[in-house]
SEDOVEX-110025 format. One record per residue (C-alpha): x, y, z. Coordinates in steps of 0.1 Angstrom, whole numbers, padded with zeros to 4 digits, always signed. Each point is the difference from the previous one (the first is absolute). Example, Ala and Ser with C-alpha at 12.3 -4.5 7.8 and 13.67 -1.06 7.14 Angstrom:
<nodes>
+0123-0045+0078+0014+0034-0007
</nodes>
This chain:
<nodes>
-0530+0683-1480+0003-0032+0020+0035+0010+0012-0013+0034+0012-0028-0017+0019+0025-0024+0017+0022+0030+0009-0030+0018+0016-0009-0031+0020+0036-0004+0013+0001+0037+0012-0034-0004+0017+0011-0032+0019+0032+0017+0010-0019+0030+0014-0024-0022+0019+0030-0018+0016+0017+0032+0011-0029+0018+0016-0007-0025+0028+0036-0001+0009+0003+0037+0004-0032+0001+0020+0013-0027+0023+0031+0020+0006-0019+0031+0011-0022-0020+0024+0028-0019+0017+0027+0028+0000+0023-0026-0016+0032+0020-0005+0031-0023-0006+0034+0015+0005+0019+0004-0033+0034-0016+0001+0027+0026+0004+0028+0005-0025+0030-0023+0005+0022+0012+0029-0027+0023+0014-0025-0004+0028-0035+0013+0002-0019+0019+0027-0038-0004-0005-0024+0023+0020-0036-0009+0006-0028+0009+0024-0025-0019+0022-0028+0007-0009+0012-0002-0036+0000+0032-0020-0005+0024+0029+0033+0018-0001+0027+0011-0024+0038-0002+0006+0034+0016-0006+0033-0017+0001+0036+0009-0009-0002-0015-0035-0033+0003-0018+0005-0033-0018+0006-0018+0034+0033-0017-0012+0032+0002+0020+0035-0015+0002+0008-0021+0030+0008+0020+0032-0018+0031-0013-0017+0023+0026-0037+0006-0008-0024+0025+0014-0038-0007-0003-0030+0021+0009-0037-0007+0000-0028+0025-0007-0034-0014+0012-0031+0007-0021-0027+0022+0014-0018-0015+0030+0029-0024+0007+0028+0003+0026+0033-0018+0001+0006-0026+0027+0033-0017-0008+0024-0016-0025+0000-0038-0002+0026-0022-0016+0000-0038+0000-0028+0000+0025+0019+0022+0025-0007+0036+0010+0031+0020-0008-0010+0037+0005-0029+0022+0010+0014+0031-0018-0013+0010-0035+0036+0003-0011+0023-0029+0003+0036-0008-0011+0015-0034-0007+0029-0017-0017-0007-0023-0030+0017-0034+0001-0029-0020-0017-0033+0005-0017-0023+0019+0025-0038+0004+0003-0012+0026+0024-0036+0003+0011-0014+0032+0014-0029-0009+0024-0027+0026+0001-0031+0006+0021-0033+0014-0014-0007+0032+0020-0021+0025-0019+0007+0036+0012-0035+0013-0009-0019-0026+0021-0023+0023+0021-0002-0026+0028+0038-0002+0007+0028+0026+0001+0022-0018-0024+0038-0003+0002-0003-0035+0016-0020+0011+0031-0033-0013+0012-0023+0013+0027-0008-0016+0033-0035+0009+0013-0004-0004+0038-0032+0000+0020-0008-0003+0037-0033-0017+0008-0018+0014+0018+0017+0034-0007+0000+0009+0037+0016-0033+0010+0036+0008-0007+0026+0012-0025+0025-0016-0023+0037+0008-0001+0019-0008-0031+0037+0004-0011-0008+0023-0029-0029+0021-0013-0021-0023-0021+0023-0003-0030+0023-0030-0005+0020-0017-0027-0007-0037-0008+0020-0022+0023+0004+0028+0026-0008-0012+0035-0030+0016+0015+0000+0002+0038-0033+0007+0019-0008+0003+0036-0035+0004+0016-0005+0024+0029-0033-0005+0019-0018+0030+0015-0013-0003+0036-0027-0026+0005+0009-0018-0032+0022-0030-0007+0016-0009-0033-0015-0032-0015+0015-0007-0035+0013+0013-0034-0019-0005-0032+0018+0003-0033-0022+0005-0030-0029-0015+0020+0019-0031+0013+0011-0004+0037+0038-0002-0001+0012+0005+0036-0011+0005+0036+0034+0015+0011+0002+0037+0008+0029+0004-0025-0003-0013-0035+0024+0001-0030-0003-0011-0036+0018+0007-0033-0019+0024-0023-0013-0017-0031-0003+0017-0035-0035+0013+0009-0017+0022+0025-0009-0016+0033-0028+0006+0025+0008-0007+0037-0026+0002+0028+0009-0001+0037-0030-0013+0019-0005+0010+0036-0025-0013+0026-0019+0020+0027+0012-0012+0034-0004+0027+0027+0012-0006+0035-0033+0014+0012-0028-0003-0026-0021+0026+0018+0028+0026+0003+0028-0005-0025+0034+0011+0013+0023+0022-0020+0036+0007+0010+0015+0030-0017-0012+0021-0030-0012-0019-0031+0005+0013-0035-0024-0015-0025+0013+0005-0035-0025-0006-0028+0000+0002-0038-0029+0010-0023+0012-0026-0025+0024-0029+0009+0005-0007-0037+0013+0035-0006+0031+0000+0022+0016-0010+0033+0001+0019+0033+0022-0005+0030+0010+0015+0033+0033+0001+0019-0011-0022+0029-0025-0027+0011-0031+0022+0001+0000+0004+0038+0021+0028+0015+0007+0020+0032-0016+0035-0002+0022+0025-0017+0016-0025-0024+0009+0014-0035-0011-0025-0026+0010+0001-0037-0027-0010-0025+0010-0011-0035-0023-0004-0030+0012-0018-0031-0024+0003-0030-0001-0028-0026+0003+0006-0037-0031+0016-0014-0008+0019+0033+0012+0031+0018+0000+0008+0037-0026+0026+0009+0008+0007+0037-0002-0010+0036-0034+0008+0016-0013+0001+0036-0037+0005+0005-0002+0010-0037+0026+0028+0006+0031-0001-0023+0032-0002+0021+0025-0003-0028+0004-0009-0037+0035-0013+0004+0005-0038-0002+0020+0002+0033-0015+0017+0030+0009+0003+0037-0027+0001+0026+0001+0003+0038-0023-0025+0017-0019+0016+0029-0035-0016+0001-0008-0034+0013-0014-0009-0035+0010+0018-0032-0012-0010-0035+0019+0012-0031-0012-0007-0035+0022-0002-0030-0018+0010-0032+0011-0011-0035-0015+0011-0034+0001-0016-0034+0022+0019-0025-0016+0019-0028+0002-0017-0034-0014+0029-0019+0031+0003-0021+0007+0036+0010+0035-0009+0013-0010+0003+0037+0004-0027+0026+0025-0020-0022+0021-0027+0016+0031+0021-0007-0014+0027+0022+0005-0023+0030+0036-0008-0006+0027+0019+0019+0029+0013-0022+0030-0019+0012+0035+0002-0016+0031+0021-0005+0000+0037+0003-0012+0013-0034+0017+0034+0004+0034-0017-0003+0018+0006-0033+0017-0034+0003-0026-0028+0000+0027-0026+0005+0008+0010+0036-0020-0029+0014-0033-0019+0000-0027-0010+0024-0014-0035+0008-0036-0003+0012-0012-0030+0020-0038+0001+0003-0028+0018-0018+0004+0038-0001-0037+0006+0008-0016+0020+0029-0005-0022+0031+0028-0024-0010+0033-0004+0019+0030-0001-0023+0038-0002+0002+0021+0022-0022+0037-0004-0006+0023+0026-0015+0028-0015-0022+0028+0025-0009+0019-0004-0032+0038-0003+0001+0016+0032+0012-0032+0013+0016-0015-0002+0035-0035+0001+0014-0009+0035+0013-0035-0005+0014-0037-0007-0005-0024+0029-0007-0037-0004+0006-0021+0026-0018+0032+0020-0003+0009-0001+0037+0031-0018+0013-0007-0030+0022+0026+0001+0028-0005-0035+0013-0001-0018-0033+0029-0023-0007+0012-0012-0034-0026-0028+0004-0032+0015+0013-0034-0015+0010-0031+0022+0000-0037-0001+0000-0014+0019-0030-0028+0025+0004-0022+0017-0027+0015+0033+0011+0034-0011-0013+0007+0010-0036+0037-0009-0005+0029-0017+0017+0033+0004-0017+0036-0009+0007+0028+0025-0005+0036-0010-0008+0032+0021+0001+0034-0005-0014+0023-0018+0025+0033+0019+0004+0019-0030+0013+0004-0036-0008-0008-0027+0025+0021-0032+0002-0003-0030+0021+0031-0020+0012-0008-0034+0013-0033-0020+0004-0025-0005-0028-0003+0030-0023-0031+0021+0001-0005+0001+0038+0012+0036+0003-0019+0028-0017-0011+0037+0002-0035+0001+0014-0005+0037-0005+0019+0031-0011-0017+0033+0010+0012+0034+0012+0037-0012-0002-0007-0029+0023+0005-0035-0014-0016-0028+0021+0023-0030-0004-0013-0035+0009+0020-0032+0004-0020-0032+0004+0012-0028+0024+0016-0029-0018+0002-0035+0015+0036-0010+0007+0013+0036-0003+0005+0029+0023-0007+0036-0012+0032+0020+0007-0013+0034-0009-0003+0028-0026+0033+0013-0013+0010+0031-0019+0034-0010-0013+0018-0013+0031-0021+0021+0024-0028-0018+0019-0032+0020-0002-0023-0023+0021-0005-0035+0012-0038+0004+0000-0017-0021-0027-0023+0030-0007+0020+0032-0002-0009+0036-0011+0029+0015-0018+0004+0037-0009+0012+0000-0036+0016+0034+0004+0028-0019+0018+0009-0019-0031+0028+0024-0009+0021-0017-0027-0009-0036+0008-0032-0009-0019-0001-0036+0012-0015-0015+0031+0007-0036+0009-0021-0024+0021+0024-0026+0015-0009-0035+0011+0023-0025+0015-0005-0038+0000-0003-0018+0033-0020-0003+0032-0011+0030+0020+0009-0014+0035+0030+0024+0003-0020+0031-0003+0008+0026+0026-0028+0012+0022-0001+0038-0005-0011+0025+0026-0029+0022-0012-0029+0021+0013-0021-0021-0024-0020-0022+0023-0013-0035-0010-0019-0023+0023+0003-0037-0009-0008-0031+0021-0011-0037-0004-0033-0011+0014-0017-0034-0006+0024-0008-0027-0006+0032-0019+0023+0030-0005-0017+0033+0008+0015+0033-0012-0010+0036+0000+0014+0035+0002-0012+0035+0009+0018+0012-0031-0007-0008-0037+0021-0029-0011+0012+0006-0035+0013-0036-0004+0002-0031+0021+0020-0032-0007+0001-0031+0022+0028-0025-0005+0010-0033+0015+0034-0003+0015+0011-0020-0030-0008+0030-0023-0034-0012-0014-0025+0028-0006-0032-0009+0019-0021+0032-0005+0002+0034-0017-0024+0029-0001+0000+0037-0007-0019+0029+0015-0014-0012+0034-0022+0026+0017+0007+0011+0036-0013-0024+0027-0011-0025-0027+0005-0035+0015+0019-0025-0022-0008-0036+0011+0020-0029-0016+0002-0037+0005+0036-0009+0006+0013-0032-0013+0035+0006+0012+0018+0019+0028+0022+0020+0006-0006+0027-0026+0015+0034-0009-0024+0029-0005+0013+0030-0021-0023+0032-0001+0005+0034-0015-0021+0031+0006-0006+0031-0023+0030+0018+0015+0023-0028-0011+0006-0013+0035+0006-0037+0005-0013-0023+0026+0015-0036+0002-0015-0025+0025+0010-0036+0007-0029-0021+0013+0007-0033+0017
</nodes>
C-alpha cells in the first residue's frame, strides 16, 4: 500500500513539473531547431507575427544535402498579408515564392502585416484612404497625385490651388499644422489620414471682389465617403472642358453628380463644359446596404481584369495590375505573354482599344465591366544578337501586323531588324507584316557594340526640330515620334523615350555636348541629328 502511495506521489509531482514548462513554451513561442541528421542541413520556416501563416518547401521534413536547390512558399492566414522574407536580419525577397541553395542550416522568417479584408473603414489589400478637405470650402481646391487610395510608404503629393480673393495659409494633418508651403508631401502610414488645406480671405478690393475667369466649385455631401477631383485648378477660361472624378471609399457607392439638385451623371467620371462665371457641382455618395440581400457588395465595384476567358488555352499569358481596380481609381495594367505567344490587344467591355499598348494606364469608371488582354500564337521566333538580352520584343500582333520594339542600350548601336540576311528596318519600332515571313520564321534584332558617333545622317521627310537654349535641349516634331534616343559622342545613352505626341515639347538638362539624336516615326522613317 505504501509503495502504491509513493508511486502516485511521484506521478503527481512529475505532472506538476511538466505543465508549467509546456505553458511557458506556448506563451513565448519558444521553438528550438532540432539538430539535423548527420551530413544534412535544415531549412526552418517561421512567420512574424508567429503562427500567422503556413508554408510549403521542397522537402516536407526540411532536410537537404549540401548544394540542394530549395523552393519555399508562404500562405498568410486570413486577415494577414505577406511583406517579405528575412534571413539573418536581411530582407532577401518580396515574393511569396523564393528559391535558394542550401550550404548551411537556414532559418527563414516570413514577415506579415495585419490587414483585415472585412474592415468596413478601409478597402483592404494594403490600401488606406486619404480624406482631404478645403477650409473654407470656397477657398480653394486640393490637387493630389492619386485618388484618395494609397499603400503604406507610398509618397502622397498635394498642392493647394487658391480661388480668387483667397490665399493659401497652411496644411493640417490629423488636426496638426504640418506645413505652410503650397506643395506638401508625406509617406502614407498604415492608417487613414485627414488632410485640411486652410485658406484665408484676402480680396484685392473688399467691397468688390475681383474674379478672373470662370470658377468651378466642387463639393461633396460627405468627405468621409470618397474623394473628388477636377482636371485643373478650379479657375478656367470660358468653354473649357473639365473632367470630374469621384472615387468612393469602401462601404460607400457613388450616387451621382448634381447641379442645382439636378442629376447630371451617375458615372464616376464626367466631363463638363464651363460657361458660367461660377458653377457649383455636388458629388453625392451613399452608404452601401448591409441588408444581406447580396446587393451593393464590395465585389460589385470591382472591374473584371484579366485574360480573355473565351480562350481555350489559359496559358497564353497573364495580366499584372498596379493599383486598386475600383471605380475612380487610376491603374496600370501590363500584359505578359507566355513563351510562343504575343499580345494582341486590350478589350474594354468587349471593344478593342486601339491606342492601348502592352502596358496601359487608364482611369476606371463604374460604367466599365471588364478589361481583358487577348493573346495570339506567335508564328515566328524573335532573337537578339548583341547587347543585353530582353531589350527586343513583340509589343503587339494583330491583323497580321507585328509591332517590333528594340530598346536603346547604353554602349551599343541598334543596327536593325533582319529576316535572314535581309534588312527589314533600322527603326527601333517597326510594324512588320507577317505574311512576308515566307519560309523564314525567325526575325533578328541586331546590336553592335561601340559609340554612335559614326552614324550617317539620313535624308527623310520626317521633320524634327531640336535646339539648345539656356543650357537645355528642346525637341519637338509635327509628327508622332515612335521612339527617341539621345547619345553622347562617346556612345553613352543619355535619354530614351517612346511615343511622343506631335508638337509635344521635350526639354532636357544637358550635362554634355555634343549629342546625337536618333528618332523614328510610325512610317519607319529615321531622323538623325548632331547637336553641338
